C-alpha positions, 0 to 999 in steps of 0.5 A: 477523556472529559466524558470519562472523568465526570462519571467517576464522581458517582463512585465517591459514596460507599457503605462505610458501616452498618446503615451509614454512608460515607464519601471517599475524600482521597478519591475525590481529590484525585478525580478533582485534579483530573476534572480540573485538567479537563476543564483547562482543555475546555477553556483552551478550546474556548480561547482557540475558538475566539481566534479561529476563522470561519467561512462566510455563508454567503461566499459558498456559491463557488469553491470553498468560500471566503475565509473570515479572519477579522477578530471582531467578526469571529468573536461576535459570531462565536458569542452568538452561536457556541459560547453559552454551551462551551461556557456551561461545559467549562465551568468547574461546578463539581469541584465547587460543590464538593470543596466549597458549597457542601463544607459551608453548609451547616447541616450537610449530610452524605445523601444531600451531597451525593444528590447534588453532585449527581445533579450537577454532573448530569446537567453538565454532561449534556453540554459536553456531549453537545461539544464532543459529538459535533466535534467528532462529526467535523473531524470526519467531515474535514478529513473523511475519516476519524482514524488513519488505519482500520484497526484504529477505527475499530478500537475507536468505536469500541472505546465509545461503546466502553465509554457508554458502558462506563457511564451506565455502570456508574449511574447504576452504582449511584442508583444502588446507593440511593436505593439503599438509602431510601430503604434506610429512610423508610425504615427509620420513618416507620420506627419513628411512627411507632415511637418504639425507638428514635431514629435520627436521620443523622444516624445514616451518616458515617460521621455519627458512628462515634456517638454513643446514641448511634451505637445504641441505636445500631444495636436495637434497630431493625433497619439493618435486617429490613434493608438487607438485600440478601434477605428475600423475606423483606418487604423492600425489594431492591430489584436490579440494584440488589447485586451491589449489596449481595456482592458487597461491591458498595463497601469495597475499594475503588478498583474492585467497585469500578471494574464490577460496575464496568462489567455490569454496564457492558453485559447489560448493554450487550444483552439489551437488559435481558438479564435484569430483574426489576420491581414495580418501582417506576424509576427502576423500570424507566432505567431498565427501558433506557438500558434496553433501548440504548443497548440496542442502538449502541450495539448496532452502531458498534457492530456496523462501525467495526464491520465497516472499519474491518472490512476496509482492511480486507476489501482489496482481498475480497475484490481480488478473490472475486476477480480470481473466481470470475477468471476461473469460471471464464477459463472453464467456460471457454475450455482453455488448455490446462497449461494456459490456465496455469499461466493466467493464474500465475500472472494474476497471483504475481500482479497481486503480490506486486500491487496488492490490487491497487490501481496505481495509474488511476491514483496518479491520473487523479492528481495534479500534473506537478504533484504527479511529476514529483511522485513519478520522479521519486518512484522512477528516477533512482531505478531509471538511472540504473539503466546505463543508457539513461545515465547519459541523459540530463535531468530534464529529459529524465524527468520527462521520461519518468512522467511517461513511464508505466510499470510492466509486469511479466511472469515466467514464460510470457512473450514480450514480443515475437520476431516479425511482430510490430514493436509498440513499447520499449522495455527497461528491466528493473528486476528479473531476466529476459531471453532475447533470441533471433533467427536473422529473419528466418535464415536457415542455420542462423540462431542467436540468443542472449540474456537481458538482465536488470539495467538492459532494455529491449525494443530498441527498434522503436528508438530507431524508428522514432529518430527518423525525421519522417517516421511513418505511422507503421510501427517497426517490426521486431528483429528478436523474440523476447521471452521472460525467463523469470518474473520481470518488473520493468518500465515501459515507454510507449511508441507515441511517448518515445516519438514525442521525446525524439521530436521535443528533445533534440538532445536525444539525437546527439552523437553521445547518446547515439553512441551510448545507444549503440554500445548498450544495444544488444541488437547492435552488439549482435550485429557487430559480433557477427560482422567481425566474425564473418570478416575474420573468416573471409580474411582467413579463407583468402589467406589460405587461398593465397598460400595454397596458390603460392605452394602450387606455383612453386610445386608446379614449376619445380615439376616442369623445370621451366619456372623462369619462362613464366611470370604470371600474376595470381589471377593469371596463374589460376587461369593457366592452371585450368588450361594446363591439361591442354598444354600437357597433351600438346607436349611430346615428352615420352621420357616422363616416368610414372612418378612424373605422371603422378605429380602431374595428376596431383597438380591438376587436382590442386589447380581445380581446388584453387579455382573453386576456392577463389570462386567461393571467396567472390560469392556472398556468404549466405549459403544454404549448405550446412557447413559450420564454417560458413556464417550467414550475413546479419544486416546492419540495423537501420541508422536514420541519422547515424554516421554510416560506416561501410563494411569495407572501412570497418 
């Protein structure tokens, strides 16, 4: 802002009448107030530097170095190094010249005031540049960046370019006024040499417009015609400064004047001064050369810095695009099937949407352990507590698990693990759905499928393996096939980490957590449902067999009419029914009719059915028949430290 305010002093002079210059006093007051505020900030900066410590140069051998906080040493170092430059930039010299020096001068004129102000501002602009640009370099050195966002960096570099255009436009305007005044002075000198009419130098100041002799001189002089920039027949050439007078910018109000000069500076900096038409005036050509060189350097810096800032916004997108292109070329080169290529594309797209190309693991690993633990706790703790099994754990165990959890992404149709494959991670679902199915180890006629939703987990075989006192290096085999039904976001716990938790935290082996694990484990739930169903069907079969034997028993003795002579238990009765045919053949009862023969045949068939029923109740449930009433036996999951409940006691 200070660099922006100082060139505003160049816009104070203007053409206030025919062949005269004036100064905008109201605008001078406004600029003086702004300049004084900037000077106060410079003064405050000096005070701060007297209290700002520094790193001792001889202590930078290792680390950051030793910070010197002694006020005397700080003051001595500042007075020797930067005090003179800061003082030169802080002094209110333009205010002193405008409001003190020029009014007290007896024969002051506008041209003298303009030259003095321009000289003071230009001289004081140098130390201010020495302060601003090193400060900018220190900010970049300490923070690495000047702006937090790419757009802010681009705007910052653009403002620097506009600031340079603002300074260049202000200098051009002041040089135009000076060129016009030089023309008036030359013409006045010619008239005085010819002694035709007297041209007093004070006539060129607008304060003399009210004088009668000034009005007479304005009516008879040729200064106005010979110094008209729009007249091409004049001997005095304005060159690149003619536009200030052909467009009457020099006599307009401040806003119009400032915007036109700013546009002139931006146009010529961007075009490297190619549109300028100069004369043989030496200082005009020097100014044109400076514009060309400065425009070339500043425009190159602007384009380079803005390109760097804007490219930082799209660097991730560009990396992802190149990675996707390489993936496409690799798949075509390896001639992958179209469905497999589509699955790869879907996964790459989903990973980009979830992470935006940021390697989270690399960022976390570069941080200190304590900071990494706090970040993991912030990111994972609320999500981990949504898993019911984790809700039973204390904060210490949860903090340790959050530190080891890693994010896992899966797209629709991807297999997390297949039945019979080693399980290397335990997955806790945060979003999405998984389908978990099993065939009971390849048993014929057996299939079970469930849907895992947010809050569920899979890979519980790994926890059983980790809780074993002497767990081997061989990972457990999966008893289920887990496939993603939709896009799934989850946290994964690796086998080594889970084994570490089981050995370090004894609370993981508590009965409460073990019962919670049994309750929320779908493998245990499936085993329990199958066990209860199989036990119920066995019970129903035994009950039906007993009822059938009782009915056959009563029916049999009613048929023979000799029920009181036989007292058999249920097992003996079955054997008697099998030998009943021999008993009937040895009995001479020729008086039985056809109805009794029919009843006897039915009894024999019923006894055979009862025998087969009892045999079927004693054999295992595993059968290769396709009977829908028979349910294959699903073995109970391994229980390393759990209390074993036998099937007969369930």
